[in-house]
N, CA, C and O atoms as a DFTB+ gen file, in Angstrom:
692 C
 N C O
     1  1     155.731      59.161      60.204
     2  2     155.013      58.892      61.385
     3  2     154.184      60.302      61.545
     4  3     154.755      61.366      61.308
     5  1     153.289      60.273      61.813
     6  2     152.376      61.451      62.184
     7  2     152.547      61.952      63.182
     8  3     152.444      61.269      64.201
     9  1     152.910      63.489      63.271
    10  2     153.536      64.122      64.516
    11  2     152.555      65.450      64.522
    12  3     152.289      66.077      63.496
    13  1     152.158      65.714      65.571
    14  2     151.270      67.069      65.852
    15  2     151.269      67.459      67.230
    16  3     151.472      66.626      68.114
    17  1     151.040      68.754      67.493
    18  2     150.899      69.166      68.936
    19  2     149.331      69.773      69.295
    20  3     148.667      70.495      68.550
    21  1     148.977      69.325      70.505
    22  2     147.524      69.543      70.876
    23  2     147.702      69.862      72.319
    24  3     148.720      69.593      72.956
    25  1     146.460      70.555      72.877
    26  2     146.545      71.053      74.176
    27  2     146.458      69.783      74.995
    28  3     145.851      68.780      74.620
    29  1     147.124      69.902      76.170
    30  2     147.195      68.465      77.001
    31  2     145.801      68.581      77.765
    32  3     145.143      69.601      77.971
    33  1     145.512      67.201      78.147
    34  2     144.141      67.059      78.902
    35  2     144.915      66.235      80.159
    36  3     146.104      65.921      80.205
    37  1     143.925      66.000      81.101
    38  2     144.167      65.329      82.255
    39  2     144.521      63.804      82.146
    40  3     145.219      63.222      82.976
    41  1     144.006      63.259      81.115
    42  2     144.302      62.040      80.460
    43  2     145.888      61.841      80.194
    44  3     146.492      60.772      80.284
    45  1     146.429      63.092      79.849
    46  2     147.802      63.065      79.557
    47  2     148.636      63.075      80.465
    48  3     149.803      63.017      80.077
    49  1     148.434      63.140      81.784
    50  2     149.208      63.666      83.034
    51  2     150.239      62.781      83.380
    52  3     151.384      63.197      83.556
    53  1     149.889      61.408      83.513
    54  2     150.949      60.406      83.637
    55  2     151.927      60.284      82.655
    56  3     153.082      60.030      82.997
    57  1     151.604      60.443      81.364
    58  2     152.634      60.471      80.213
    59  2     153.716      61.712      80.315
    60  3     154.931      61.703      80.117
    61  1     152.724      62.907      80.740
    62  2     153.799      64.154      81.030
    63  2     154.734      63.957      81.858
    64  3     155.925      64.184      81.649
    65  1     154.155      63.437      83.043
    66  2     155.164      63.343      84.225
    67  2     156.331      62.305      83.930
    68  3     157.482      62.542      84.299
    69  1     156.027      61.281      83.329
    70  2     157.149      60.263      82.913
    71  2     157.983      60.992      81.907
    72  3     159.171      60.698      82.046
    73  1     157.767      61.811      80.978
    74  2     158.675      62.494      80.099
    75  2     159.348      63.581      80.927
    76  3     160.543      63.758      80.688
    77  1     158.713      64.420      81.964
    78  2     159.441      65.386      82.528
    79  2     160.609      64.814      83.616
    80  3     161.648      65.393      83.934
    81  1     160.081      63.401      84.122
    82  2     161.252      62.867      85.146
    83  2     162.372      62.284      84.284
    84  3     163.516      62.268      84.738
    85  1     162.118      61.827      83.119
    86  2     163.037      61.522      81.975
    87  2     164.103      62.656      81.979
    88  3     165.277      62.522      82.321
    89  1     163.534      63.732      81.566
    90  2     164.118      65.115      81.470
    91  2     164.939      65.647      82.580
    92  3     165.983      66.287      82.451
    93  1     164.365      65.318      83.666
    94  2     165.273      65.811      84.801
    95  2     166.585      64.927      85.055
    96  3     167.642      65.441      85.420
    97  1     166.423      63.515      84.823
    98  2     167.173      62.664      85.042
    99  2     168.279      62.915      83.822
   100  3     169.460      62.708      84.099
   101  1     167.970      63.303      82.637
   102  2     168.922      63.477      81.487
   103  2     169.581      64.689      81.941
   104  3     170.802      64.572      81.833
   105  1     169.200      65.862      82.432
   106  2     169.729      67.016      82.579
   107  2     170.626      66.760      83.640
   108  3     171.751      67.240      83.497
   109  1     170.337      65.942      84.953
   110  2     171.385      65.678      85.909
   111  2     172.626      64.874      85.383
   112  3     173.797      65.134      85.656
   113  1     172.132      63.749      84.501
   114  2     173.537      62.976      83.621
   115  2     174.305      64.058      82.751
   116  3     175.421      63.747      82.334
   117  1     173.823      65.222      82.469
   118  2     174.706      66.082      81.941
   119  2     175.436      67.083      82.651
   120  3     176.055      67.942      82.022
   121  1     175.424      67.058      83.920
   122  2     175.630      67.763      84.967
   123  2     174.920      69.100      84.928
   124  3     175.571      70.084      85.277
   125  1     173.767      69.239      84.576
   126  2     173.154      70.799      84.426
   127  2     172.112      70.730      85.648
   128  3     171.222      69.932      85.943
   129  1     172.596      71.888      86.222
   130  2     171.568      72.197      87.465
   131  2     170.124      72.583      87.265
   132  3     169.344      72.831      88.185
   133  1     169.863      72.609      86.078
   134  2     168.555      73.117      85.403
   135  2     167.402      72.033      86.193
   136  3     167.797      70.887      86.406
   137  1     166.301      72.330      86.523
   138  2     165.178      71.379      86.903
   139  2     165.423      70.337      88.084
   140  3     164.647      69.403      88.288
   141  1     166.638      70.588      88.892
   142  2     167.208      69.631      89.823
   143  2     166.337      70.010      91.066
   144  3     165.723      71.071      91.182
   145  1     166.368      69.014      91.959
   146  2     165.796      69.123      93.061
   147  2     164.260      69.346      93.207
   148  3     163.479      68.527      92.722
   149  1     163.828      70.442      93.867
   150  2     162.281      70.855      93.909
   151  2     161.878      71.682      92.751
   152  3     160.698      71.981      92.569
   153  1     162.740      72.023      92.038
   154  2     162.667      73.047      91.185
   155  2     162.207      72.480      89.629
   156  3     161.992      73.180      88.640
   157  1     162.140      71.255      89.714
   158  2     161.638      70.528      88.203
   159  2     160.190      70.476      88.209
   160  3     159.482      70.623      89.205
   161  1     159.783      70.246      86.963
   162  2     158.363      70.239      86.766
   163  2     157.738      69.157      87.740
   164  3     158.401      68.357      88.401
   165  1     156.480      69.251      87.725
   166  2     155.710      68.207      88.659
   167  2     154.319      68.252      88.444
   168  3     153.758      69.084      87.731
   169  1     153.673      67.184      89.182
   170  2     152.326      66.820      88.760
   171  2     151.168      68.119      89.101
   172  3     150.227      68.497      88.404
   173  1     151.580      68.561      90.281
   174  2     150.785      69.713      90.441
   175  2     150.896      70.897      89.697
   176  3     149.864      71.563      89.615
   177  1     151.931      71.331      89.120
   178  2     152.186      72.169      88.226
   179  2     151.486      71.793      86.879
   180  3     150.736      72.631      86.377
   181  1     151.664      70.684      86.309
   182  2     151.326      70.410      85.152
   183  2     149.538      70.486      85.095
   184  3     148.834      71.049      84.256
   185  1     149.149      69.730      86.263
   186  2     147.716      69.852      86.278
   187  2     147.150      71.168      86.502
   188  3     146.017      71.281      86.033
   189  1     147.568      72.100      87.028
   190  2     147.468      73.517      86.887
   191  2     147.351      74.008      85.750
   192  3     146.362      74.673      85.443
   193  1     148.458      73.736      84.830
   194  2     148.625      74.069      83.382
   195  2     147.447      73.537      82.556
   196  3     146.823      74.235      81.757
   197  1     147.175      72.152      82.832
   198  2     146.145      71.914      81.919
   199  2     144.828      72.268      82.259
   200  3     143.942      72.062      81.430
   201  1     144.584      72.728      83.259
   202  2     143.212      73.316      84.004
   203  2     143.210      74.696      83.406
   204  3     142.083      75.160      83.231
   205  1     144.384      75.571      82.999
   206  2     144.528      76.818      82.620
   207  2     144.647      76.818      81.097
   208  3     144.773      77.863      80.459
   209  1     144.604      75.647      80.558
   210  2     144.810      75.595      78.911
   211  2     146.090      76.221      78.394
   212  3     146.041      76.875      77.353
   213  1     147.353      76.052      79.117
   214  2     148.289      76.370      78.711
   215  2     149.398      75.199      78.532
   216  3     150.561      75.513      78.276
   217  1     149.056      73.998      78.656
   218  2     150.004      72.726      78.530
   219  2     149.521      72.145      77.042
   220  3     148.377      72.100      76.589
   221  1     150.717      71.733      76.463
   222  2     150.563      70.990      75.154
   223  2     151.363      69.831      75.265
   224  3     152.247      69.767      76.120
   225  1     151.117      68.859      74.433
   226  2     151.912      67.584      74.223
   227  2     152.132      67.533      72.719
   228  3     151.372      67.971      71.855
   229  1     153.059      67.050      72.589
   230  2     153.543      66.473      71.135
   231  2     153.250      64.968      70.746
   232  3     154.023      64.134      71.218
   233  1     152.295      64.561      69.996
   234  2     151.777      63.255      69.690
   235  2     152.902      63.031      68.580
   236  3     153.362      63.849      67.784
   237  1     153.232      61.586      68.774
   238  2     154.362      60.926      67.599
   239  2     153.859      59.630      67.901
   240  3     153.762      59.096      69.007
   241  1     153.512      59.134      66.634
   242  2     153.085      57.657      66.349
   243  2     152.230      57.281      67.463
   244  3     152.417      56.279      68.152
   245  1     150.966      58.398      67.670
   246  2     149.968      57.817      68.390
   247  2     150.236      58.108      70.003
   248  3     149.361      57.859      70.832
   249  1     151.484      58.639      70.358
   250  2     151.692      58.422      72.109
   251  2     152.083      60.012      72.207
   252  3     152.511      60.763      71.331
   253  1     151.835      60.213      73.355
   254  2     152.629      61.671      74.006
   255  2     154.104      61.382      73.848
   256  3     154.569      60.310      74.237
   257  1     154.790      62.244      73.330
   258  2     156.119      62.073      73.013
   259  2     156.876      63.551      73.581
   260  3     158.105      63.631      73.577
   261  1     156.256      64.372      73.928
   262  2     156.791      65.893      74.124
   263  2     155.905      66.710      74.997
   264  3     154.709      66.424      75.066
   265  1     156.367      67.633      75.618
   266  2     155.485      68.457      76.348
   267  2     155.957      69.793      76.720
   268  3     157.143      69.884      77.037
   269  1     155.159      70.939      76.736
   270  2     155.602      72.060      76.901
   271  2     154.456      72.946      77.384
   272  3     153.319      72.496      77.530
   273  1     154.785      74.225      77.631
   274  2     153.581      75.405      78.225
   275  2     153.846      76.483      77.432
   276  3     154.966      76.855      77.081
   277  1     152.742      77.005      77.141
   278  2     152.777      78.238      76.297
   279  2     151.997      79.309      77.494
   280  3     150.849      79.143      77.906
   281  1     152.759      80.219      77.840
   282  2     152.436      80.982      79.092
   283  2     152.441      82.539      78.490
   284  3     153.453      83.147      78.144
   285  1     151.243      82.978      78.452
   286  2     150.976      84.504      78.063
   287  2     151.720      85.409      79.153
   288  3     151.538      85.249      80.359
   289  1     152.518      86.310      78.651
   290  2     153.320      87.441      79.447
   291  2     152.322      88.556      79.921
   292  3     151.124      88.633      79.647
   293  1     153.026      89.342      80.638
   294  2     154.344      89.540      80.837
   295  2     154.534      88.750      82.018
   296  3     153.632      88.367      82.763
   297  1     156.010      88.483      82.172
   298  2     156.458      87.407      83.345
   299  2     158.006      88.435      83.900
   300  3     158.877      88.957      83.203
   301  1     157.849      88.410      85.269
   302  2     158.765      89.411      85.597
   303  2     160.129      89.283      85.389
   304  3     160.753      90.344      85.417
   305  1     160.890      88.057      85.146
   306  2     162.067      87.689      84.741
   307  2     162.342      88.143      83.246
   308  3     163.481      88.433      82.880
   309  1     161.427      88.184      82.541
   310  2     161.422      88.595      81.126
   311  2     161.424      90.190      81.087
   312  3     161.892      90.813      80.134
   313  1     160.845      90.810      82.240
   314  2     160.695      92.546      82.238
   315  2     162.057      92.862      82.828
   316  3     162.334      94.061      82.846
   317  1     163.067      91.926      83.371
   318  2     164.297      92.424      84.079
   319  2     165.448      91.674      83.242
   320  3     166.381      91.063      83.763
   321  1     165.213      91.833      81.738
   322  2     166.343      91.266      80.996
   323  2     167.762      92.162      81.245
   324  3     167.778      93.387      81.357
   325  1     168.771      91.410      81.297
   326  2     170.172      92.210      80.925
   327  2     170.390      91.760      79.746
   328  3     170.797      90.634      79.459
   329  1     170.041      92.901      78.805
   330  2     170.113      92.737      77.292
   331  2     169.043      93.669      76.976
   332  3     168.536      94.489      77.741
   333  1     168.734      93.425      75.648
   334  2     167.451      94.118      74.990
   335  2     166.699      93.258      74.238
   336  3     167.196      92.404      73.504
   337  1     165.326      93.469      74.408
   338  2     164.382      92.688      73.595
   339  2     164.277      93.525      72.073
   340  3     164.617      94.708      72.053
   341  1     163.907      93.015      71.110
   342  2     163.666      93.795      69.995
   343  2     162.534      94.554      69.862
   344  3     162.291      95.171      68.824
   345  1     161.708      94.564      70.973
   346  2     160.627      95.516      71.043
   347  2     160.382      95.550      72.418
   348  3     160.925      94.737      73.165
   349  1     159.572      96.463      72.852
   350  2     159.238      96.862      74.314
   351  2     157.820      96.278      74.706
   352  3     157.231      96.601      75.738
   353  1     157.393      95.487      73.876
   354  2     156.171      94.941      74.095
   355  2     155.811      94.141      75.395
   356  3     156.622      93.336      75.853
   357  1     154.563      94.368      76.005
   358  2     154.302      93.203      76.959
   359  2     153.377      92.035      76.533
   360  3     152.967      91.100      77.221
   361  1     153.160      92.304      75.288
   362  2     152.091      91.248      74.808
   363  2     152.878      90.348      74.033
   364  3     153.135      90.423      72.831
   365  1     153.276      89.378      74.967
   366  2     154.048      88.162      74.349
   367  2     153.591      86.972      75.283
   368  3     152.926      86.983      76.319
   369  1     154.176      85.932      74.564
   370  2     153.964      84.559      75.270
   371  2     155.338      83.906      75.345
   372  3     156.213      84.135      74.511
   373  1     155.524      82.891      76.617
   374  2     156.746      82.323      76.820
   375  2     156.584      80.587      76.776
   376  3     155.745      79.898      77.356
   377  1     157.613      80.196      75.944
   378  2     157.571      78.800      76.228
   379  2     158.373      78.149      77.165
   380  3     159.600      78.218      77.091
   381  1     157.776      77.497      78.078
   382  2     158.386      76.754      79.257
   383  2     158.227      75.300      79.424
   384  3     157.350      74.613      78.901
   385  1     159.265      74.864      80.289
   386  2     159.022      73.388      80.258
   387  2     159.166      72.427      79.138
   388  3     158.460      71.425      79.254
   389  1     159.835      72.487      78.193
   390  2     160.053      71.955      77.060
   391  2     160.617      70.445      77.434
   392  3     161.600      70.353      78.170
   393  1     160.111      69.526      77.023
   394  2     160.721      68.069      77.404
   395  2     160.236      66.993      76.242
   396  3     159.099      67.008      75.772
   397  1     161.081      66.228      75.921
   398  2     160.708      65.148      75.195
   399  2     161.047      63.774      75.313
   400  3     162.218      63.566      75.632
   401  1     160.281      62.727      75.128
   402  2     160.320      61.428      75.510
   403  2     161.791      61.122      75.350
   404  3     162.289      61.381      74.255
   405  1     162.517      60.630      76.255
   406  2     163.944      60.184      76.345
   407  2     164.450      59.080      75.250
   408  3     165.461      59.045      74.548
   409  1     163.182      58.070      75.408
   410  2     163.425      56.948      74.624
   411  2     163.210      57.118      73.111
   412  3     163.268      56.147      72.356
   413  1     163.004      58.152      72.753
   414  2     162.918      58.636      71.203
   415  2     163.568      59.832      70.873
   416  3     163.317      60.456      69.843
   417  1     164.629      60.271      71.944
   418  2     165.455      61.484      71.532
   419  2     166.204      61.331      70.203
   420  3     166.531      60.224      69.776
   421  1     166.433      62.345      69.639
   422  2     167.212      62.282      68.378
   423  2     166.341      62.282      67.172
   424  3     166.910      62.129      66.091
   425  1     165.316      62.400      67.182
   426  2     164.431      62.450      66.135
   427  2     163.986      63.980      65.444
   428  3     163.270      64.088      64.449
   429  1     164.433      64.836      66.022
   430  2     164.070      66.289      65.760
   431  2     162.628      66.583      66.399
   432  3     161.851      67.339      65.814
   433  1     162.312      66.013      67.526
   434  2     160.986      66.246      67.817
   435  2     161.008      67.367      68.749
   436  3     159.908      67.910      68.845
   437  1     161.909      67.864      69.447
   438  2     162.052      69.086      70.037
   439  2     161.770      70.238      69.219
   440  3     160.954      71.097      69.552
   441  1     162.493      70.265      68.062
   442  2     162.212      71.313      67.046
   443  2     160.865      71.318      66.531
   444  3     160.241      72.373      66.418
   445  1     160.330      70.079      66.178
   446  2     158.910      69.993      65.808
   447  2     157.834      70.677      66.813
   448  3     156.786      71.257      66.531
   449  1     158.415      70.429      68.046
   450  2     157.506      70.776      69.068
   451  2     157.496      72.258      69.285
   452  3     156.435      72.852      69.478
   453  1     158.700      72.891      69.258
   454  2     158.768      74.200      69.139
   455  2     158.163      75.098      67.968
   456  3     157.615      76.172      68.220
   457  1     158.286      74.622      66.738
   458  2     157.831      75.078      65.691
   459  2     156.239      75.170      65.780
   460  3     155.582      76.205      65.678
   461  1     155.654      73.626      66.032
   462  2     154.292      73.849      66.531
   463  2     153.770      74.960      67.651
   464  3     152.768      75.658      67.499
   465  1     154.536      74.982      68.659
   466  2     154.122      76.049      69.622
   467  2     154.075      77.718      68.982
   468  3     153.328      78.659      69.253
   469  1     155.109      77.601      68.124
   470  2     155.114      79.123      67.471
   471  2     153.730      79.299      66.584
   472  3     153.077      80.342      66.578
   473  1     153.400      78.146      65.859
   474  2     152.143      78.318      65.334
   475  2     150.693      78.519      66.106
   476  3     149.667      79.150      65.849
   477  1     151.113      77.699      67.137
   478  2     149.851      77.927      68.121
   479  2     149.898      79.219      68.824
   480  3     148.857      79.670      69.304
   481  1     151.067      79.887      68.932
   482  2     151.197      81.087      69.764
   483  2     150.328      82.193      68.676
   484  3     149.367      82.904      68.969
   485  1     151.033      82.060      67.330
   486  2     150.378      82.751      66.210
   487  2     148.887      82.859      66.236
   488  3     148.201      83.881      66.187
   489  1     148.505      81.565      66.326
   490  2     146.916      81.450      66.111
   491  2     146.143      82.109      67.461
   492  3     144.933      82.336      67.460
   493  1     146.851      82.327      68.384
   494  2     146.541      82.800      69.551
   495  2     146.471      84.615      69.830
   496  3     146.078      85.327      70.754
   497  1     147.140      84.869      68.356
   498  2     147.403      86.310      68.275
   499  2     148.630      86.720      68.759
   500  3     148.902      87.912      68.616
   501  1     149.477      85.954      69.332
   502  2     151.054      86.533      69.693
   503  2     152.004      86.525      68.411
   504  3     152.043      85.595      67.605
   505  1     152.695      87.584      68.344
   506  2     153.795      87.807      67.187
   507  2     155.015      87.670      68.022
   508  3     156.061      87.419      67.423
   509  1     155.041      87.781      69.154
   510  2     156.205      87.956      70.076
   511  2     156.514      86.767      70.901
   512  3     155.904      86.768      71.970
   513  1     157.279      85.772      70.705
   514  2     157.340      84.501      71.528
   515  2     158.824      84.539      72.051
   516  3     159.829      84.825      71.399
   517  1     158.733      84.193      73.346
   518  2     160.145      84.279      74.031
   519  2     160.177      82.738      74.740
   520  3     159.174      82.060      74.965
   521  1     161.564      82.358      75.032
   522  2     161.965      81.067      75.492
   523  2     163.259      81.385      76.258
   524  3     163.833      82.445      76.007
   525  1     163.795      80.476      77.244
   526  2     164.889      80.665      78.039
   527  2     165.494      79.382      78.259
   528  3     164.801      78.393      78.022
   529  1     166.674      79.230      78.673
   530  2     167.168      77.860      79.079
   531  2     168.599      78.249      79.690
   532  3     169.170      79.309      79.433
   533  1     169.057      77.334      80.462
   534  2     170.214      77.489      81.213
   535  2     171.269      77.504      80.479
   536  3     171.339      76.682      79.565
   537  1     172.597      78.656      80.747
   538  2     173.640      78.995      80.032
   539  2     174.372      77.448      79.672
   540  3     175.039      77.366      78.641
   541  1     174.255      76.563      80.328
   542  2     175.298      75.412      79.964
   543  2     174.339      74.311      79.195
   544  3     174.859      73.251      78.847
   545  1     172.905      74.561      78.922
   546  2     172.236      73.536      78.159
   547  2     172.433      73.732      76.710
   548  3     171.497      74.170      76.041
   549  1     173.608      73.435      76.145
   550  2     173.919      73.690      74.868
   551  2     172.858      73.123      73.842
   552  3     172.417      73.843      72.946
   553  1     172.469      71.826      74.002
   554  2     171.554      71.116      73.249
   555  2     170.259      71.922      73.292
   556  3     169.899      72.344      72.193
   557  1     169.605      72.176      74.176
   558  2     168.413      73.332      74.041
   559  2     168.718      74.407      73.258
   560  3     167.958      74.708      72.337
   561  1     169.903      75.156      73.518
   562  2     170.205      76.454      73.085
   563  2     170.314      76.285      71.503
   564  3     169.962      77.195      70.753
   565  1     170.818      75.074      71.036
   566  2     170.793      74.693      69.691
   567  2     169.476      74.428      68.844
   568  3     169.302      74.747      67.668
   569  1     168.740      73.889      69.541
   570  2     167.224      73.697      69.283
   571  2     166.791      74.903      69.056
   572  3     166.468      75.183      67.901
   573  1     166.675      75.965      70.173
   574  2     166.002      77.251      70.113
   575  2     166.485      78.087      69.075
   576  3     165.665      78.861      68.582
   577  1     167.731      78.093      68.608
   578  2     168.333      78.914      67.637
   579  2     168.028      78.333      66.384
   580  3     167.907      79.112      65.439
   581  1     167.855      76.931      66.153
   582  2     167.705      76.314      64.877
   583  2     166.220      76.776      64.387
   584  3     166.015      76.943      63.185
   585  1     165.294      76.957      65.254
   586  2     164.031      77.249      65.135
   587  2     163.944      78.545      64.676
   588  3     163.014      78.826      63.920
   589  1     164.833      79.477      65.034
   590  2     164.451      80.687      64.480
   591  2     164.654      81.908      65.870
   592  3     164.658      83.111      65.608
   593  1     164.780      81.506      67.015
   594  2     164.744      82.406      68.025
   595  2     166.182      82.982      67.960
   596  3     167.138      82.304      67.581
   597  1     166.283      84.377      68.385
   598  2     167.513      85.098      68.638
   599  2     167.915      85.393      69.926
   600  3     167.082      86.032      70.568
   601  1     169.078      85.082      70.572
   602  2     169.687      85.493      71.864
   603  2     169.341      86.931      72.063
   604  3     169.569      87.696      71.125
   605  1     168.822      87.395      73.159
   606  2     168.619      88.848      73.508
   607  2     169.322      89.110      74.766
   608  3     169.686      90.275      74.925
   609  1     169.616      88.177      75.790
   610  2     170.305      88.302      77.103
   611  2     169.837      87.544      78.074
   612  3     169.035      86.617      77.958
   613  1     170.411      87.998      79.169
   614  2     170.096      87.103      80.485
   615  2     169.128      87.471      81.337
   616  3     168.994      88.656      81.641
   617  1     168.240      86.400      81.886
   618  2     167.390      86.771      82.887
   619  2     167.655      85.940      84.228
   620  3     168.436      84.989      84.223
   621  1     167.149      86.239      85.076
   622  2     167.370      85.671      86.332
   623  2     165.819      85.100      86.912
   624  3     164.913      85.864      87.244
   625  1     165.740      83.718      86.950
   626  2     164.428      83.139      87.488
   627  2     164.471      83.117      88.995
   628  3     165.369      82.640      89.688
   629  1     163.419      83.678      89.378
   630  2     163.288      84.038      91.091
   631  2     163.391      82.531      91.725
   632  3     163.426      81.555      90.975
   633  1     163.425      82.433      92.771
   634  2     163.470      81.332      93.850
   635  2     163.990      80.067      93.213
   636  3     163.490      78.962      93.423
   637  1     165.050      80.297      92.402
   638  2     165.605      79.181      91.858
   639  2     167.179      79.151      92.008
   640  3     167.829      80.033      91.447
   641  1     167.758      78.261      92.676
   642  2     169.210      78.268      92.723
   643  2     169.716      78.066      91.131
   644  3     169.186      77.465      90.196
   645  1     170.946      78.814      91.226
   646  2     171.540      78.742      89.811
   647  2     170.536      79.376      88.731
   648  3     170.589      78.966      87.572
   649  1     169.706      80.283      89.068
   650  2     168.523      80.565      88.347
   651  2     168.912      81.496      86.922
   652  3     167.952      81.886      86.258
   653  1     170.128      81.805      86.516
   654  2     170.400      82.607      85.619
   655  2     170.242      81.900      84.206
   656  3     170.963      80.929      83.980
   657  1     169.438      82.282      83.348
   658  2     169.034      81.683      81.930
   659  2     169.291      82.766      80.975
   660  3     169.244      83.982      81.160
   661  1     169.657      81.890      79.595
   662  2     169.752      82.660      78.568
   663  2     168.282      82.944      77.907
   664  3     167.457      82.030      77.904
   665  1     167.987      84.127      77.389
   666  2     166.638      84.467      77.034
   667  2     166.661      84.738      75.466
   668  3     167.420      85.575      74.978
   669  1     165.852      84.036      74.774
   670  2     165.663      84.248      73.295
   671  2     164.352      84.893      72.840
   672  3     163.432      85.011      73.650
   673  1     164.238      85.280      71.682
   674  2     162.952      85.845      71.383
   675  2     162.785      85.434      69.653
   676  3     163.770      85.329      68.922
   677  1     161.502      85.251      69.221
   678  2     161.114      85.123      67.884
   679  2     159.998      86.319      67.716
   680  3     159.035      86.512      68.459
   681  1     160.376      87.080      66.542
   682  2     159.022      87.961      66.341
   683  2     158.530      87.406      64.850
   684  3     159.274      87.050      63.935
   685  1     157.356      87.424      64.853
   686  2     156.663      86.798      63.606
   687  2     156.456      88.136      62.531
   688  3     156.119      87.936      61.364
   689  1     156.639      89.186      62.940
   690  2     156.124      90.138      62.021
   691  2     157.350      90.642      61.256
   692  3     157.222      91.491      60.374
């Protein structure tokens, strides 16, 4: 199957929301508080991300199968790491809101999406890439470390109940 990642467009918005809604339900079924209630991804957030050219979709077999955002830093939670970054740069990009279509889970698409985002970040001139996930989200932690990210410490997401997150970094140099 041809699989690639491209910038999201407004035409992708319904598929993006369907995928993130599936992800929210999946996280709830795993008893994970991540993205629950009003803290999950939503249409307004992704419309804004599309307009800002920071939203991406994974295409698998001709369909939108995954979504994520590639957000240039600095971001306050990443500046207040309980741990240490491999460098002190504020010139980094953060991967946020990674979700894969739940009907095709288990095909390695989340790893493909992260690898593609690393390439896209490098193409944009970033060699410091960061990502975070909930401390109980073992599946995402496995994906993140399999792609090559290293755990650096804990961050606290503001205005989020249960906002503690494991933070990871990948340096490309």
